[in-house]
C-alpha positions in Angstrom: 60.6 -75.2 -72.8 60.4 -76.1 -77.1 57.3 -75.9 -78.8 58.6 -77.9 -82.0 56.8 -80.9 -82.4 58.7 -84.4 -81.6 58.9 -85.5 -85.2 60.6 -81.8 -86.0 62.7 -82.0 -82.7 64.0 -85.5 -84.2 64.2 -84.3 -87.4 66.6 -81.5 -86.7 68.7 -83.6 -84.4 69.6 -86.1 -87.3 70.2 -83.0 -89.7 72.6 -81.8 -87.0 74.1 -85.6 -86.4 74.8 -85.6 -89.9 76.4 -82.2 -90.5 78.9 -83.2 -87.6 79.6 -86.8 -88.7 80.7 -85.1 -92.1 82.6 -82.4 -90.8 84.4 -84.5 -88.5 85.1 -87.1 -91.4 86.5 -84.1 -92.9 89.1 -83.4 -90.8 89.6 -86.4 -89.1 92.8 -89.0 -89.8 92.6 -91.1 -86.8 91.0 -94.8 -87.9 88.8 -95.4 -84.4 87.5 -91.7 -85.0 86.7 -92.1 -88.3 84.7 -95.2 -87.8 82.6 -93.1 -84.9 81.8 -90.6 -87.2 80.4 -93.1 -89.6 78.7 -94.6 -86.9 76.9 -91.0 -86.0 75.9 -90.8 -89.2 74.1 -94.2 -89.5 72.3 -93.0 -87.1 71.5 -89.8 -88.0 70.0 -91.5 -90.9 68.1 -94.2 -89.0 66.6 -90.9 -87.1 65.7 -89.4 -90.0 63.9 -92.9 -91.8 61.7 -92.7 -88.7 60.0 -89.0 -89.6 60.6 -89.0 -93.2 57.3 -89.3 -95.1 59.3 -90.5 -97.9 62.2 -93.1 -98.8 65.2 -91.9 -97.9 68.4 -93.4 -99.1 70.7 -95.6 -97.0 73.8 -94.0 -95.4 76.5 -94.2 -97.9 80.4 -93.9 -96.3 82.1 -93.1 -99.7 79.5 -90.0 -100.0 79.8 -89.1 -96.2 83.6 -89.3 -96.3 84.3 -87.0 -99.0 81.2 -84.6 -98.0 83.6 -82.0 -96.4 82.4 -79.5 -94.1 79.0 -79.3 -94.2 77.5 -75.8 -95.2 73.8 -75.2 -96.3 72.6 -75.6 -99.7 71.6 -72.5 -101.5 68.6 -72.2 -103.3 67.2 -69.3 -105.2 63.9 -67.8 -106.6 63.6 -64.8 -109.0 60.6 -61.9 -108.8 59.7 -60.7 -112.0 56.6 -58.4 -112.0 54.6 -56.7 -115.1 54.1 -52.7 -115.2 50.7 -53.4 -113.4 52.4 -55.5 -110.5 51.6 -59.0 -111.0 54.2 -61.8 -110.7 55.3 -64.1 -112.9 54.6 -67.6 -111.8 55.3 -71.3 -113.4 53.6 -74.2 -112.9 55.6 -77.2 -111.3 55.5 -80.6 -113.1 56.1 -82.5 -110.0 53.5 -81.3 -108.0 51.4 -79.4 -110.3 51.6 -76.0 -108.1 52.7 -72.7 -108.8 55.8 -71.1 -107.8 58.4 -68.2 -108.9 61.2 -69.7 -111.2 64.4 -70.7 -109.4 65.7 -73.8 -108.0 69.5 -74.7 -106.9 73.0 -72.5 -107.0 74.8 -74.7 -109.0 79.2 -74.8 -108.2 81.1 -72.4 -109.5 78.2 -70.5 -110.7 77.3 -67.0 -109.1 73.9 -66.5 -107.2 73.0 -64.0 -109.9 74.0 -66.3 -112.9 72.0 -68.9 -111.0 68.6 -66.8 -110.8 68.8 -65.9 -114.0 69.8 -69.4 -115.3 66.6 -70.8 -113.8 64.3 -68.4 -114.9 65.5 -68.7 -118.5 64.9 -72.9 -118.1 62.0 -72.8 -116.4 59.8 -69.7 -118.0 61.5 -69.4 -121.3 62.2 -65.3 -120.6 65.7 -64.0 -120.1 65.9 -61.5 -117.1 68.7 -59.2 -115.3 68.6 -59.7 -111.7 68.7 -56.6 -110.1 68.3 -56.3 -106.2 68.9 -58.9 -103.7 65.5 -59.0 -101.4 66.0 -61.3 -98.9 68.2 -63.9 -97.8 66.4 -66.3 -95.8 66.7 -69.8 -93.6 64.4 -72.4 -94.5 64.5 -73.4 -91.0 62.6 -70.3 -89.9 59.8 -70.1 -92.4 56.8 -72.5 -92.3 57.9 -74.6 -95.6 56.0 -77.8 -96.0 57.4 -80.8 -96.3 60.2 -80.3 -94.1 63.7 -81.2 -95.8 66.4 -83.2 -93.9 69.2 -80.6 -95.5 69.4 -77.1 -94.0 68.8 -74.5 -97.3 69.4 -70.8 -97.2 67.1 -69.2 -100.0 68.0 -66.0 -101.8 65.5 -64.0 -103.3 66.1 -61.7 -106.1 64.0 -58.9 -108.1 64.6 -59.3 -111.6 64.4 -57.2 -115.0 62.6 -58.9 -118.1 64.3 -58.6 -120.7 62.3 -60.2 -123.1 58.6 -61.6 -124.1 56.9 -64.0 -122.0 55.6 -67.2 -124.4 52.2 -68.4 -122.4 53.0 -71.6 -124.4 56.3 -72.1 -123.0 56.8 -75.6 -121.4 59.7 -77.4 -119.7 60.9 -80.8 -118.3 60.1 -78.7 -114.6 57.4 -76.8 -115.4 54.1 -77.0 -117.1 52.7 -73.9 -117.9 53.8 -69.5 -116.9 51.6 -66.9 -116.1 50.8 -63.8 -114.5 49.3 -64.0 -111.0 48.0 -60.8 -109.4 49.9 -60.9 -105.6 47.2 -59.9 -103.6 45.3 -63.1 -105.6 48.0 -65.9 -105.8 46.9 -69.5 -107.1 47.7 -73.0 -105.2 51.3 -72.2 -104.0 53.9 -75.2 -104.0 54.5 -73.9 -100.4 57.6 -76.4 -100.4 59.6 -74.3 -102.7 58.2 -70.4 -102.1 55.1 -68.8 -99.5 53.2 -66.5 -100.3 54.6 -63.7 -98.0 58.1 -64.1 -99.9 56.4 -63.1 -102.8 54.9 -60.3 -101.3 58.4 -59.1 -99.7 59.6 -59.2 -103.5 56.5 -57.3 -104.5 57.3 -54.6 -101.6 60.9 -54.6 -102.9 60.2 -54.2 -106.6 57.8 -51.2 -105.6 60.2 -49.3 -103.1 64.1 -51.1 -102.8 65.7 -51.2 -99.4 68.3 -53.4 -97.4 67.4 -56.9 -98.1 65.9 -58.6 -95.4 67.8 -61.3 -93.9 66.7 -64.4 -91.1 
């Protein structure tokens, strides 16, 4: 018996139907089957509208037709620690809450390049990613709100190469500061969870094989 809430069951069903439709469109050449896959995609989007807390874009045939075989998106996050063990966090402009610097990995960009770029853009310092601490399935962790897409999250321990400018701001972040791992501020739990920061801290103290879901 499932323990998921009905709305979450609908969301996950819509995600799977969307993936099936896009993957089918990537290979299908029969015009009747193409129309069937578009219909599945349309129904999946309608299901997602019923359980979404915000407005979603309508189903677009042109976008679905070229999406290709559907795979999870990749999010990277970096843990930078001071000698006393405090972690570097940034305050997001979008929700005024704190998170590890990070974001989506770009096409033709390695995960290392992505996390180093994100930390430079969001915290204003250069770092070197030295250790993969975790490869996590966002669906397996209590992030909120849930997304309408499947996401894998890579967590890296990073060495600081430059000084932190406490006055640094960007179009995404309004503040940069060090925080004790056992006394974290209000986190943007859509992006990071306390237990994930604690996992990074343990790997910073004692590097070991990466956790994976």
